[in-house]
Structure formats: structure tokens, C-alpha cells
Gaussian input, Z-matrix of N, CA and C with variables (Angstrom, degrees):
# hf/3-21g

backbone

0 1
 N
 C     1     B1
 C     2     B2     1     A1
 N     3     B3     2     A2     1     D1
 C     4     B4     3     A3     2     D2
 C     5     B5     4     A4     3     D3
 N     6     B6     5     A5     4     D4
 C     7     B7     6     A6     5     D5
 C     8     B8     7     A7     6     D6
 N     9     B9     8     A8     7     D7
 C    10    B10     9     A9     8     D8
 C    11    B11    10    A10     9     D9
 N    12    B12    11    A11    10    D10
 C    13    B13    12    A12    11    D11
 C    14    B14    13    A13    12    D12
 N    15    B15    14    A14    13    D13
 C    16    B16    15    A15    14    D14
 C    17    B17    16    A16    15    D15
 N    18    B18    17    A17    16    D16
 C    19    B19    18    A18    17    D17
 C    20    B20    19    A19    18    D18
 N    21    B21    20    A20    19    D19
 C    22    B22    21    A21    20    D20
 C    23    B23    22    A22    21    D21
 N    24    B24    23    A23    22    D22
 C    25    B25    24    A24    23    D23
 C    26    B26    25    A25    24    D24
 N    27    B27    26    A26    25    D25
 C    28    B28    27    A27    26    D26
 C    29    B29    28    A28    27    D27
 N    30    B30    29    A29    28    D28
 C    31    B31    30    A30    29    D29
 C    32    B32    31    A31    30    D30
 N    33    B33    32    A32    31    D31
 C    34    B34    33    A33    32    D32
 C    35    B35    34    A34    33    D33
 N    36    B36    35    A35    34    D34
 C    37    B37    36    A36    35    D35
 C    38    B38    37    A37    36    D36
 N    39    B39    38    A38    37    D37
 C    40    B40    39    A39    38    D38
 C    41    B41    40    A40    39    D39
 N    42    B42    41    A41    40    D40
 C    43    B43    42    A42    41    D41
 C    44    B44    43    A43    42    D42
 N    45    B45    44    A44    43    D43
 C    46    B46    45    A45    44    D44
 C    47    B47    46    A46    45    D45
 N    48    B48    47    A47    46    D46
 C    49    B49    48    A48    47    D47
 C    50    B50    49    A49    48    D48
 N    51    B51    50    A50    49    D49
 C    52    B52    51    A51    50    D50
 C    53    B53    52    A52    51    D51
 N    54    B54    53    A53    52    D52
 C    55    B55    54    A54    53    D53
 C    56    B56    55    A55    54    D54
 N    57    B57    56    A56    55    D55
 C    58    B58    57    A57    56    D56
 C    59    B59    58    A58    57    D57
 N    60    B60    59    A59    58    D58
 C    61    B61    60    A60    59    D59
 C    62    B62    61    A61    60    D60
 N    63    B63    62    A62    61    D61
 C    64    B64    63    A63    62    D62
 C    65    B65    64    A64    63    D63
 N    66    B66    65    A65    64    D64
 C    67    B67    66    A66    65    D65
 C    68    B68    67    A67    66    D66
 N    69    B69    68    A68    67    D67
 C    70    B70    69    A69    68    D68
 C    71    B71    70    A70    69    D69
 N    72    B72    71    A71    70    D70
 C    73    B73    72    A72    71    D71
 C    74    B74    73    A73    72    D72
 N    75    B75    74    A74    73    D73
 C    76    B76    75    A75    74    D74
 C    77    B77    76    A76    75    D75
 N    78    B78    77    A77    76    D76
 C    79    B79    78    A78    77    D77
 C    80    B80    79    A79    78    D78
 N    81    B81    80    A80    79    D79
 C    82    B82    81    A81    80    D80
 C    83    B83    82    A82    81    D81
 N    84    B84    83    A83    82    D82
 C    85    B85    84    A84    83    D83
 C    86    B86    85    A85    84    D84
 N    87    B87    86    A86    85    D85
 C    88    B88    87    A87    86    D86
 C    89    B89    88    A88    87    D87
 N    90    B90    89    A89    88    D88
 C    91    B91    90    A90    89    D89
 C    92    B92    91    A91    90    D90
 N    93    B93    92    A92    91    D91
 C    94    B94    93    A93    92    D92
 C    95    B95    94    A94    93    D93
 N    96    B96    95    A95    94    D94
 C    97    B97    96    A96    95    D95
 C    98    B98    97    A97    96    D96
 N    99    B99    98    A98    97    D97
 C   100   B100    99    A99    98    D98
 C   101   B101   100   A100    99    D99
 N   102   B102   101   A101   100   D100
 C   103   B103   102   A102   101   D101
 C   104   B104   103   A103   102   D102
 N   105   B105   104   A104   103   D103
 C   106   B106   105   A105   104   D104
 C   107   B107   106   A106   105   D105
 N   108   B108   107   A107   106   D106
 C   109   B109   108   A108   107   D107
 C   110   B110   109   A109   108   D108
 N   111   B111   110   A110   109   D109
 C   112   B112   111   A111   110   D110
 C   113   B113   112   A112   111   D111
 N   114   B114   113   A113   112   D112
 C   115   B115   114   A114   113   D113
 C   116   B116   115   A115   114   D114
 N   117   B117   116   A116   115   D115
 C   118   B118   117   A117   116   D116
 C   119   B119   118   A118   117   D117
 N   120   B120   119   A119   118   D118
 C   121   B121   120   A120   119   D119
 C   122   B122   121   A121   120   D120
 N   123   B123   122   A122   121   D121
 C   124   B124   123   A123   122   D122
 C   125   B125   124   A124   123   D123
 N   126   B126   125   A125   124   D124
 C   127   B127   126   A126   125   D125
 C   128   B128   127   A127   126   D126
 N   129   B129   128   A128   127   D127
 C   130   B130   129   A129   128   D128
 C   131   B131   130   A130   129   D129
 N   132   B132   131   A131   130   D130
 C   133   B133   132   A132   131   D131
 C   134   B134   133   A133   132   D132
 N   135   B135   134   A134   133   D133
 C   136   B136   135   A135   134   D134
 C   137   B137   136   A136   135   D135
 N   138   B138   137   A137   136   D136
 C   139   B139   138   A138   137   D137
 C   140   B140   139   A139   138   D138
 N   141   B141   140   A140   139   D139
 C   142   B142   141   A141   140   D140
 C   143   B143   142   A142   141   D141
 N   144   B144   143   A143   142   D142
 C   145   B145   144   A144   143   D143
 C   146   B146   145   A145   144   D144
 N   147   B147   146   A146   145   D145
 C   148   B148   147   A147   146   D146
 C   149   B149   148   A148   147   D147
 N   150   B150   149   A149   148   D148
 C   151   B151   150   A150   149   D149
 C   152   B152   151   A151   150   D150
 N   153   B153   152   A152   151   D151
 C   154   B154   153   A153   152   D152
 C   155   B155   154   A154   153   D153
 N   156   B156   155   A155   154   D154
 C   157   B157   156   A156   155   D155
 C   158   B158   157   A157   156   D156
 N   159   B159   158   A158   157   D157
 C   160   B160   159   A159   158   D158
 C   161   B161   160   A160   159   D159
 N   162   B162   161   A161   160   D160
 C   163   B163   162   A162   161   D161
 C   164   B164   163   A163   162   D162
 N   165   B165   164   A164   163   D163
 C   166   B166   165   A165   164   D164
 C   167   B167   166   A166   165   D165
 N   168   B168   167   A167   166   D166
 C   169   B169   168   A168   167   D167
 C   170   B170   169   A169   168   D168
 N   171   B171   170   A170   169   D169
 C   172   B172   171   A171   170   D170
 C   173   B173   172   A172   171   D171
 N   174   B174   173   A173   172   D172
 C   175   B175   174   A174   173   D173
 C   176   B176   175   A175   174   D174
 N   177   B177   176   A176   175   D175
 C   178   B178   177   A177   176   D176
 C   179   B179   178   A178   177   D177
 N   180   B180   179   A179   178   D178
 C   181   B181   180   A180   179   D179
 C   182   B182   181   A181   180   D180
 N   183   B183   182   A182   181   D181
 C   184   B184   183   A183   182   D182
 C   185   B185   184   A184   183   D183
 N   186   B186   185   A185   184   D184
 C   187   B187   186   A186   185   D185
 C   188   B188   187   A187   186   D186
 N   189   B189   188   A188   187   D187
 C   190   B190   189   A189   188   D188
 C   191   B191   190   A190   189   D189
 N   192   B192   191   A191   190   D190
 C   193   B193   192   A192   191   D191
 C   194   B194   193   A193   192   D192
 N   195   B195   194   A194   193   D193
 C   196   B196   195   A195   194   D194
 C   197   B197   196   A196   195   D195
 N   198   B198   197   A197   196   D196
 C   199   B199   198   A198   197   D197
 C   200   B200   199   A199   198   D198
 N   201   B201   200   A200   199   D199
 C   202   B202   201   A201   200   D200
 C   203   B203   202   A202   201   D201
 N   204   B204   203   A203   202   D202
 C   205   B205   204   A204   203   D203
 C   206   B206   205   A205   204   D204
 N   207   B207   206   A206   205   D205
 C   208   B208   207   A207   206   D206
 C   209   B209   208   A208   207   D207
 N   210   B210   209   A209   208   D208
 C   211   B211   210   A210   209   D209
 C   212   B212   211   A211   210   D210
 N   213   B213   212   A212   211   D211
 C   214   B214   213   A213   212   D212
 C   215   B215   214   A214   213   D213
 N   216   B216   215   A215   214   D214
 C   217   B217   216   A216   215   D215
 C   218   B218   217   A217   216   D216
 N   219   B219   218   A218   217   D217
 C   220   B220   219   A219   218   D218
 C   221   B221   220   A220   219   D219
 N   222   B222   221   A221   220   D220
 C   223   B223   222   A222   221   D221
 C   224   B224   223   A223   222   D222
 N   225   B225   224   A224   223   D223
 C   226   B226   225   A225   224   D224
 C   227   B227   226   A226   225   D225
 N   228   B228   227   A227   226   D226
 C   229   B229   228   A228   227   D227
 C   230   B230   229   A229   228   D228
 N   231   B231   230   A230   229   D229
 C   232   B232   231   A231   230   D230
 C   233   B233   232   A232   231   D231
 N   234   B234   233   A233   232   D232
 C   235   B235   234   A234   233   D233
 C   236   B236   235   A235   234   D234
 N   237   B237   236   A236   235   D235
 C   238   B238   237   A237   236   D236
 C   239   B239   238   A238   237   D237
 N   240   B240   239   A239   238   D238
 C   241   B241   240   A240   239   D239
 C   242   B242   241   A241   240   D240
 N   243   B243   242   A242   241   D241
 C   244   B244   243   A243   242   D242
 C   245   B245   244   A244   243   D243
 N   246   B246   245   A245   244   D244
 C   247   B247   246   A246   245   D245
 C   248   B248   247   A247   246   D246
 N   249   B249   248   A248   247   D247
 C   250   B250   249   A249   248   D248
 C   251   B251   250   A250   249   D249
 N   252   B252   251   A251   250   D250
 C   253   B253   252   A252   251   D251
 C   254   B254   253   A253   252   D252
 N   255   B255   254   A254   253   D253
 C   256   B256   255   A255   254   D254
 C   257   B257   256   A256   255   D255
 N   258   B258   257   A257   256   D256
 C   259   B259   258   A258   257   D257
 C   260   B260   259   A259   258   D258
 N   261   B261   260   A260   259   D259
 C   262   B262   261   A261   260   D260
 C   263   B263   262   A262   261   D261
 N   264   B264   263   A263   262   D262
 C   265   B265   264   A264   263   D263
 C   266   B266   265   A265   264   D264
 N   267   B267   266   A266   265   D265
 C   268   B268   267   A267   266   D266
 C   269   B269   268   A268   267   D267
 N   270   B270   269   A269   268   D268
 C   271   B271   270   A270   269   D269
 C   272   B272   271   A271   270   D270
 N   273   B273   272   A272   271   D271
 C   274   B274   273   A273   272   D272
 C   275   B275   274   A274   273   D273
 N   276   B276   275   A275   274   D274
 C   277   B277   276   A276   275   D275
 C   278   B278   277   A277   276   D276
 N   279   B279   278   A278   277   D277
 C   280   B280   279   A279   278   D278
 C   281   B281   280   A280   279   D279
 N   282   B282   281   A281   280   D280
 C   283   B283   282   A282   281   D281
 C   284   B284   283   A283   282   D282
 N   285   B285   284   A284   283   D283
 C   286   B286   285   A285   284   D284
 C   287   B287   286   A286   285   D285
 N   288   B288   287   A287   286   D286
 C   289   B289   288   A288   287   D287
 C   290   B290   289   A289   288   D288
 N   291   B291   290   A290   289   D289
 C   292   B292   291   A291   290   D290
 C   293   B293   292   A292   291   D291
 N   294   B294   293   A293   292   D292
 C   295   B295   294   A294   293   D293
 C   296   B296   295   A295   294   D294
 N   297   B297   296   A296   295   D295
 C   298   B298   297   A297   296   D296
 C   299   B299   298   A298   297   D297
 N   300   B300   299   A299   298   D298
 C   301   B301   300   A300   299   D299
 C   302   B302   301   A301   300   D300
 N   303   B303   302   A302   301   D301
 C   304   B304   303   A303   302   D302
 C   305   B305   304   A304   303   D303
 N   306   B306   305   A305   304   D304
 C   307   B307   306   A306   305   D305
 C   308   B308   307   A307   306   D306
 N   309   B309   308   A308   307   D307
 C   310   B310   309   A309   308   D308
 C   311   B311   310   A310   309   D309
 N   312   B312   311   A311   310   D310
 C   313   B313   312   A312   311   D311
 C   314   B314   313   A313   312   D312
 N   315   B315   314   A314   313   D313
 C   316   B316   315   A315   314   D314
 C   317   B317   316   A316   315   D315
 N   318   B318   317   A317   316   D316
 C   319   B319   318   A318   317   D317
 C   320   B320   319   A319   318   D318
 N   321   B321   320   A320   319   D319
 C   322   B322   321   A321   320   D320
 C   323   B323   322   A322   321   D321

   B1=1.4215
   B2=1.5234
   B3=1.2597
   B4=1.4192
   B5=1.5072
   B6=1.2792
   B7=1.4178
   B8=1.3900
   B9=1.4434
   B10=1.4717
   B11=1.4313
   B12=1.4077
   B13=1.4996
   B14=1.5441
   B15=1.3385
   B16=1.4446
   B17=1.5861
   B18=1.3393
   B19=1.4298
   B20=1.4645
   B21=1.3458
   B22=1.5125
   B23=1.5418
   B24=1.3349
   B25=1.4556
   B26=1.5486
   B27=1.3120
   B28=1.4127
   B29=1.4654
   B30=1.3864
   B31=1.4173
   B32=1.5301
   B33=1.2655
   B34=1.4568
   B35=1.6165
   B36=1.3336
   B37=1.4730
   B38=1.5783
   B39=1.2383
   B40=1.4752
   B41=1.6032
   B42=1.4135
   B43=1.3381
   B44=1.5534
   B45=1.2715
   B46=1.5533
   B47=1.5153
   B48=1.3693
   B49=1.4096
   B50=1.6619
   B51=1.3220
   B52=1.4089
   B53=1.5517
   B54=1.2298
   B55=1.5048
   B56=1.4880
   B57=1.3219
   B58=1.4899
   B59=1.6505
   B60=1.2582
   B61=1.3794
   B62=1.5693
   B63=1.2671
   B64=1.4699
   B65=1.4633
   B66=1.3910
   B67=1.5645
   B68=1.4580
   B69=1.3017
   B70=1.4022
   B71=1.5626
   B72=1.4424
   B73=1.4258
   B74=1.4762
   B75=1.4756
   B76=1.4529
   B77=1.4572
   B78=1.2637
   B79=1.5096
   B80=1.5760
   B81=1.3547
   B82=1.4926
   B83=1.5370
   B84=1.3957
   B85=1.4600
   B86=1.4770
   B87=1.3037
   B88=1.6506
   B89=1.4629
   B90=1.4174
   B91=1.4688
   B92=1.5883
   B93=1.2379
   B94=1.5740
   B95=1.4497
   B96=1.3851
   B97=1.3967
   B98=1.5813
   B99=1.3984
   B100=1.5575
   B101=1.4847
   B102=1.3280
   B103=1.4207
   B104=1.4614
   B105=1.3587
   B106=1.4510
   B107=1.4626
   B108=1.3220
   B109=1.5774
   B110=1.5627
   B111=1.3850
   B112=1.5056
   B113=1.5294
   B114=1.2997
   B115=1.5358
   B116=1.4334
   B117=1.1792
   B118=1.4773
   B119=1.4786
   B120=1.4153
   B121=1.5652
   B122=1.3640
   B123=1.3490
   B124=1.4498
   B125=1.5239
   B126=1.4267
   B127=1.4544
   B128=1.5915
   B129=1.4315
   B130=1.5269
   B131=1.5589
   B132=1.2331
   B133=1.5851
   B134=1.4216
   B135=1.3329
   B136=1.5324
   B137=1.5423
   B138=1.3383
   B139=1.4273
   B140=1.5261
   B141=1.3533
   B142=1.4959
   B143=1.4991
   B144=1.3309
   B145=1.5185
   B146=1.4013
   B147=1.2841
   B148=1.4646
   B149=1.5468
   B150=1.2403
   B151=1.4739
   B152=1.6277
   B153=1.3614
   B154=1.4253
   B155=1.4836
   B156=1.2072
   B157=1.4653
   B158=1.5922
   B159=1.2389
   B160=1.3846
   B161=1.5121
   B162=1.4557
   B163=1.3575
   B164=1.5003
   B165=1.2185
   B166=1.5262
   B167=1.5150
   B168=1.2160
   B169=1.5056
   B170=1.4708
   B171=1.3650
   B172=1.5439
   B173=1.5281
   B174=1.3314
   B175=1.5252
   B176=1.4091
   B177=1.2701
   B178=1.5879
   B179=1.5176
   B180=1.3026
   B181=1.4053
   B182=1.4634
   B183=1.3433
   B184=1.5304
   B185=1.5809
   B186=1.3075
   B187=1.3387
   B188=1.6691
   B189=1.3304
   B190=1.4944
   B191=1.4909
   B192=1.4134
   B193=1.4008
   B194=1.5098
   B195=1.3653
   B196=1.5088
   B197=1.5321
   B198=1.3519
   B199=1.4771
   B200=1.4577
   B201=1.2878
   B202=1.5793
   B203=1.5397
   B204=1.2819
   B205=1.4229
   B206=1.5672
   B207=1.2950
   B208=1.5808
   B209=1.4667
   B210=1.3672
   B211=1.5296
   B212=1.5004
   B213=1.3828
   B214=1.5886
   B215=1.4210
   B216=1.3674
   B217=1.5174
   B218=1.5423
   B219=1.3203
   B220=1.4093
   B221=1.4927
   B222=1.2571
   B223=1.4012
   B224=1.5902
   B225=1.2072
   B226=1.5666
   B227=1.5493
   B228=1.3652
   B229=1.5543
   B230=1.5384
   B231=1.2759
   B232=1.4270
   B233=1.4890
   B234=1.3109
   B235=1.3322
   B236=1.6596
   B237=1.2632
   B238=1.4889
   B239=1.6909
   B240=1.3389
   B241=1.4322
   B242=1.4287
   B243=1.3166
   B244=1.4878
   B245=1.6859
   B246=1.3232
   B247=1.4937
   B248=1.5419
   B249=1.2376
   B250=1.4304
   B251=1.5967
   B252=1.3686
   B253=1.4384
   B254=1.4774
   B255=1.3440
   B256=1.6228
   B257=1.4090
   B258=1.2981
   B259=1.4447
   B260=1.4440
   B261=1.3479
   B262=1.5153
   B263=1.4547
   B264=1.4753
   B265=1.5406
   B266=1.5914
   B267=1.3288
   B268=1.4780
   B269=1.4466
   B270=1.3465
   B271=1.4356
   B272=1.4530
   B273=1.3318
   B274=1.5140
   B275=1.5605
   B276=1.3097
   B277=1.4991
   B278=1.5061
   B279=1.2912
   B280=1.4911
   B281=1.6198
   B282=1.2664
   B283=1.5165
   B284=1.5217
   B285=1.3299
   B286=1.5618
   B287=1.3505
   B288=1.2691
   B289=1.5273
   B290=1.7150
   B291=1.2679
   B292=1.4558
   B293=1.4484
   B294=1.3502
   B295=1.4380
   B296=1.5242
   B297=1.3304
   B298=1.6270
   B299=1.5851
   B300=1.3954
   B301=1.4045
   B302=1.5646
   B303=1.3179
   B304=1.4610
   B305=1.5517
   B306=1.2573
   B307=1.4572
   B308=1.6205
   B309=1.3003
   B310=1.5213
   B311=1.5682
   B312=1.3898
   B313=1.4484
   B314=1.5337
   B315=1.3303
   B316=1.4169
   B317=1.5444
   B318=1.3882
   B319=1.4670
   B320=1.4529
   B321=1.2761
   B322=1.5297
   B323=1.4928
   A1=113.50
   A2=120.22
   A3=120.72
   A4=113.61
   A5=119.59
   A6=118.80
   A7=118.39
   A8=115.04
   A9=119.51
   A10=111.46
   A11=118.35
   A12=119.06
   A13=112.15
   A14=121.73
   A15=124.58
   A16=103.98
   A17=117.63
   A18=119.56
   A19=114.16
   A20=118.52
   A21=123.20
   A22=111.90
   A23=123.31
   A24=121.48
   A25=105.26
   A26=119.39
   A27=114.42
   A28=120.93
   A29=115.70
   A30=124.43
   A31=116.92
   A32=120.30
   A33=122.81
   A34=108.06
   A35=120.49
   A36=113.02
   A37=112.13
   A38=119.99
   A39=125.85
   A40=103.98
   A41=115.56
   A42=116.46
   A43=110.50
   A44=114.13
   A45=120.49
   A46=109.29
   A47=116.84
   A48=121.29
   A49=106.94
   A50=113.84
   A51=118.09
   A52=110.84
   A53=116.62
   A54=118.16
   A55=118.06
   A56=116.02
   A57=122.38
   A58=110.90
   A59=118.15
   A60=122.44
   A61=109.30
   A62=116.76
   A63=122.00
   A64=111.32
   A65=122.63
   A66=121.70
   A67=111.32
   A68=119.03
   A69=116.49
   A70=110.73
   A71=112.70
   A72=114.02
   A73=113.02
   A74=118.37
   A75=121.24
   A76=107.08
   A77=121.78
   A78=118.17
   A79=110.33
   A80=119.07
   A81=118.56
   A82=107.15
   A83=114.14
   A84=112.37
   A85=114.36
   A86=111.66
   A87=115.76
   A88=112.18
   A89=111.05
   A90=113.43
   A91=110.54
   A92=109.43
   A93=111.23
   A94=112.12
   A95=119.62
   A96=120.23
   A97=110.93
   A98=113.74
   A99=118.26
   A100=109.47
   A101=119.80
   A102=122.60
   A103=113.23
   A104=120.82
   A105=127.78
   A106=109.86
   A107=114.14
   A108=119.61
   A109=105.91
   A110=117.01
   A111=119.02
   A112=116.05
   A113=110.05
   A114=120.86
   A115=106.10
   A116=127.98
   A117=131.57
   A118=107.11
   A119=112.93
   A120=117.25
   A121=116.74
   A122=116.85
   A123=120.67
   A124=111.27
   A125=117.34
   A126=119.22
   A127=108.78
   A128=110.80
   A129=111.74
   A130=102.56
   A131=122.12
   A132=120.06
   A133=105.33
   A134=118.92
   A135=118.68
   A136=109.36
   A137=116.57
   A138=117.42
   A139=111.31
   A140=113.62
   A141=117.69
   A142=113.22
   A143=114.15
   A144=117.34
   A145=113.91
   A146=118.22
   A147=120.32
   A148=108.86
   A149=116.77
   A150=128.28
   A151=103.00
   A152=117.01
   A153=117.25
   A154=110.74
   A155=122.47
   A156=124.23
   A157=107.92
   A158=120.51
   A159=129.60
   A160=107.95
   A161=120.30
   A162=124.41
   A163=110.82
   A164=120.84
   A165=125.50
   A166=110.12
   A167=116.20
   A168=117.92
   A169=109.82
   A170=118.39
   A171=123.11
   A172=103.38
   A173=120.22
   A174=122.39
   A175=110.34
   A176=114.89
   A177=115.41
   A178=109.13
   A179=124.50
   A180=126.35
   A181=112.64
   A182=114.90
   A183=118.47
   A184=109.97
   A185=113.38
   A186=118.34
   A187=111.26
   A188=111.83
   A189=117.07
   A190=108.83
   A191=115.96
   A192=114.89
   A193=114.44
   A194=117.72
   A195=121.37
   A196=114.45
   A197=114.14
   A198=116.73
   A199=116.78
   A200=118.18
   A201=120.34
   A202=109.42
   A203=115.23
   A204=120.95
   A205=110.24
   A206=110.13
   A207=117.49
   A208=105.20
   A209=121.24
   A210=122.59
   A211=111.05
   A212=106.36
   A213=109.68
   A214=115.36
   A215=117.86
   A216=123.47
   A217=106.94
   A218=122.05
   A219=126.46
   A220=111.29
   A221=121.39
   A222=124.06
   A223=107.90
   A224=113.36
   A225=117.06
   A226=107.01
   A227=114.09
   A228=117.23
   A229=107.03
   A230=120.90
   A231=119.89
   A232=113.36
   A233=119.76
   A234=123.84
   A235=112.88
   A236=106.56
   A237=112.63
   A238=109.02
   A239=113.59
   A240=109.79
   A241=118.01
   A242=114.86
   A243=121.90
   A244=105.13
   A245=110.37
   A246=107.99
   A247=109.76
   A248=122.42
   A249=122.74
   A250=105.31
   A251=118.31
   A252=114.94
   A253=116.17
   A254=112.54
   A255=114.19
   A256=108.46
   A257=123.64
   A258=125.46
   A259=111.93
   A260=115.04
   A261=119.99
   A262=113.31
   A263=115.74
   A264=117.53
   A265=112.25
   A266=115.45
   A267=118.00
   A268=107.83
   A269=117.20
   A270=120.47
   A271=109.92
   A272=122.92
   A273=117.40
   A274=116.88
   A275=115.34
   A276=120.23
   A277=108.33
   A278=117.38
   A279=119.23
   A280=114.19
   A281=114.11
   A282=123.78
   A283=103.69
   A284=119.90
   A285=119.82
   A286=112.76
   A287=122.51
   A288=126.10
   A289=105.68
   A290=115.58
   A291=114.91
   A292=110.79
   A293=123.26
   A294=126.30
   A295=108.38
   A296=117.71
   A297=118.32
   A298=107.97
   A299=120.72
   A300=119.87
   A301=104.35
   A302=114.73
   A303=112.26
   A304=110.92
   A305=119.44
   A306=122.50
   A307=111.73
   A308=114.39
   A309=116.84
   A310=106.21
   A311=118.70
   A312=116.43
   A313=114.53
   A314=118.93
   A315=122.71
   A316=110.44
   A317=112.10
   A318=110.45
   A319=116.58
   A320=119.64
   A321=118.52
   A322=109.07
   D1=-38.98
   D2=175.82
   D3=-67.43
   D4=-23.31
   D5=171.29
   D6=-68.52
   D7=-38.57
   D8=174.46
   D9=-67.37
   D10=-37.74
   D11=178.40
   D12=-67.83
   D13=-26.47
   D14=179.39
   D15=-79.88
   D16=-42.29
   D17=-173.49
   D18=-72.15
   D19=-34.24
   D20=-172.73
   D21=-59.20
   D22=-42.73
   D23=-173.86
   D24=-64.42
   D25=-38.44
   D26=179.35
   D27=-74.41
   D28=-20.02
   D29=171.30
   D30=-83.83
   D31=-19.18
   D32=-174.01
   D33=-60.11
   D34=-48.35
   D35=-179.75
   D36=-58.53
   D37=-38.88
   D38=-173.52
   D39=-65.97
   D40=-43.82
   D41=-175.67
   D42=-72.25
   D43=-30.73
   D44=177.69
   D45=-63.98
   D46=-33.67
   D47=-175.17
   D48=-76.69
   D49=-39.73
   D50=-178.44
   D51=-116.25
   D52=91.56
   D53=-173.48
   D54=-71.90
   D55=-16.21
   D56=173.07
   D57=-69.70
   D58=-20.09
   D59=-168.11
   D60=-65.97
   D61=-46.76
   D62=-175.58
   D63=-59.21
   D64=-49.74
   D65=171.67
   D66=-55.73
   D67=-42.22
   D68=-169.74
   D69=-70.99
   D70=-35.49
   D71=175.97
   D72=-67.88
   D73=-37.24
   D74=176.42
   D75=-64.06
   D76=-43.14
   D77=-176.80
   D78=-69.20
   D79=-32.75
   D80=175.37
   D81=-62.71
   D82=-42.03
   D83=-177.58
   D84=-65.86
   D85=-39.64
   D86=173.79
   D87=-56.34
   D88=-43.87
   D89=-177.94
   D90=-65.03
   D91=-42.05
   D92=-179.60
   D93=-61.41
   D94=-39.23
   D95=-177.49
   D96=-70.05
   D97=-35.57
   D98=176.94
   D99=-67.05
   D100=-42.99
   D101=179.16
   D102=-67.42
   D103=-31.37
   D104=173.78
   D105=-64.80
   D106=-47.80
   D107=-175.32
   D108=-67.02
   D109=-42.96
   D110=174.10
   D111=-53.82
   D112=-42.45
   D113=179.13
   D114=-66.58
   D115=-47.57
   D116=-178.07
   D117=-58.77
   D118=-53.84
   D119=176.56
   D120=-55.93
   D121=-42.95
   D122=-178.09
   D123=-69.06
   D124=-27.77
   D125=-177.96
   D126=-77.07
   D127=-33.85
   D128=-178.37
   D129=-74.22
   D130=-35.36
   D131=-178.20
   D132=-60.80
   D133=-49.81
   D134=-173.25
   D135=-67.53
   D136=-30.16
   D137=178.18
   D138=-67.38
   D139=-42.03
   D140=174.28
   D141=-59.79
   D142=-46.75
   D143=173.02
   D144=-55.62
   D145=-40.22
   D146=-174.36
   D147=-69.78
   D148=-39.88
   D149=-177.92
   D150=-65.06
   D151=-48.77
   D152=178.10
   D153=-63.82
   D154=-38.76
   D155=177.82
   D156=-61.85
   D157=-53.06
   D158=178.60
   D159=-49.87
   D160=-48.90
   D161=-176.77
   D162=-71.19
   D163=-37.08
   D164=168.30
   D165=-58.58
   D166=-47.12
   D167=-178.51
   D168=-66.23
   D169=-35.81
   D170=-175.36
   D171=-73.15
   D172=-37.38
   D173=175.52
   D174=-62.14
   D175=-49.89
   D176=-175.87
   D177=-65.88
   D178=-37.78
   D179=172.36
   D180=-58.98
   D181=-45.43
   D182=176.25
   D183=-59.19
   D184=-47.37
   D185=-174.97
   D186=-65.14
   D187=-35.71
   D188=178.71
   D189=-68.70
   D190=-41.80
   D191=179.39
   D192=-67.59
   D193=-40.45
   D194=169.47
   D195=-49.21
   D196=-49.02
   D197=178.61
   D198=-69.49
   D199=-30.45
   D200=167.57
   D201=-62.68
   D202=-47.84
   D203=-177.12
   D204=-55.55
   D205=-48.49
   D206=-177.84
   D207=-64.21
   D208=-45.58
   D209=177.03
   D210=-51.62
   D211=-54.37
   D212=-178.20
   D213=-57.21
   D214=-41.07
   D215=-177.34
   D216=-69.12
   D217=-36.40
   D218=170.10
   D219=-60.11
   D220=-44.31
   D221=-174.62
   D222=-75.20
   D223=-30.91
   D224=176.31
   D225=-68.26
   D226=-43.81
   D227=-177.78
   D228=-66.21
   D229=-39.81
   D230=177.56
   D231=-68.10
   D232=-33.70
   D233=176.36
   D234=-64.54
   D235=-45.29
   D236=-176.16
   D237=-74.96
   D238=-30.96
   D239=168.06
   D240=-66.68
   D241=-33.31
   D242=-177.51
   D243=-69.24
   D244=-42.78
   D245=-179.86
   D246=-71.11
   D247=-35.30
   D248=-178.25
   D249=-67.06
   D250=-39.10
   D251=176.73
   D252=-67.27
   D253=-35.80
   D254=175.11
   D255=-65.92
   D256=-34.88
   D257=-179.98
   D258=-66.73
   D259=-45.62
   D260=173.37
   D261=-60.46
   D262=-41.18
   D263=176.63
   D264=-64.46
   D265=-34.37
   D266=178.57
   D267=-64.69
   D268=-52.36
   D269=-178.61
   D270=-59.50
   D271=-43.63
   D272=176.12
   D273=-65.88
   D274=-31.83
   D275=172.73
   D276=-65.45
   D277=-46.17
   D278=179.31
   D279=-63.77
   D280=-33.50
   D281=176.72
   D282=-67.97
   D283=-49.63
   D284=176.64
   D285=-61.35
   D286=-40.60
   D287=-178.27
   D288=-68.83
   D289=-39.53
   D290=176.94
   D291=-69.01
   D292=-35.96
   D293=-179.87
   D294=-69.69
   D295=-41.80
   D296=178.92
   D297=-67.22
   D298=-31.69
   D299=-175.46
   D300=-77.71
   D301=-34.05
   D302=179.72
   D303=-72.94
   D304=-41.04
   D305=176.22
   D306=-64.22
   D307=-29.80
   D308=179.79
   D309=-74.55
   D310=-34.67
   D311=-179.08
   D312=-79.00
   D313=-26.79
   D314=178.88
   D315=-90.10
   D316=123.73
   D317=175.15
   D318=-68.28
   D319=146.00
   D320=179.93
   D321=-97.63

């Protein structure tokens, strides 16, 4: 503010000679404030958009990770079921072999 109060006395004779200068400078100041406000508003809008995009991307990555975890868990379950089935099949085959061997040893 002190800069303006020091500058104003030296500008008064020039402004008095050119009366159109004061409204033009005032108009330029108003335009600069309006453009600055629009710039700030645009920056805030872009920041919100960027945050929303990051949030969407994070949600999609979380969903993808959850789907992969479900798929991996299902595959592990299938693998364990397959192994249990194979173990049961082996025990059944061993029991059948033992029964055949027992029947072969005992005369009928």
C-alpha cells in the first residue's frame, strides 16, 4: 500500500492529462482479478477431477485385486479337492488290491 501512496503523486499529472487512463487501468485490474478467479476455479475443478480419477483408479485396482484373490482361492480349493480326490482314489485302489490279494490267497 505504501508503494501506491508513493507512486500516486507522481502519476496524478499524467492521469490529469489523459483522463481515459484511469478507467482503462481500473478495467484492466478488474479483468485481471476475474481471470485470476477463473484460473483458481479451473485449477480447483481440475484438482477435483484428478482426485476423482485417482479414486476411481484405486477402486478399480482394489476390485481387480479382490477378483484375483477370489480366483486364486478358488483355484487353491480346486487343487486341494483334486488332491483329496486323488488320495481317496489311491486308498480305494489299494483297498481293492488288498481285497483281491486276500481273495486270491483264500481258497473258495
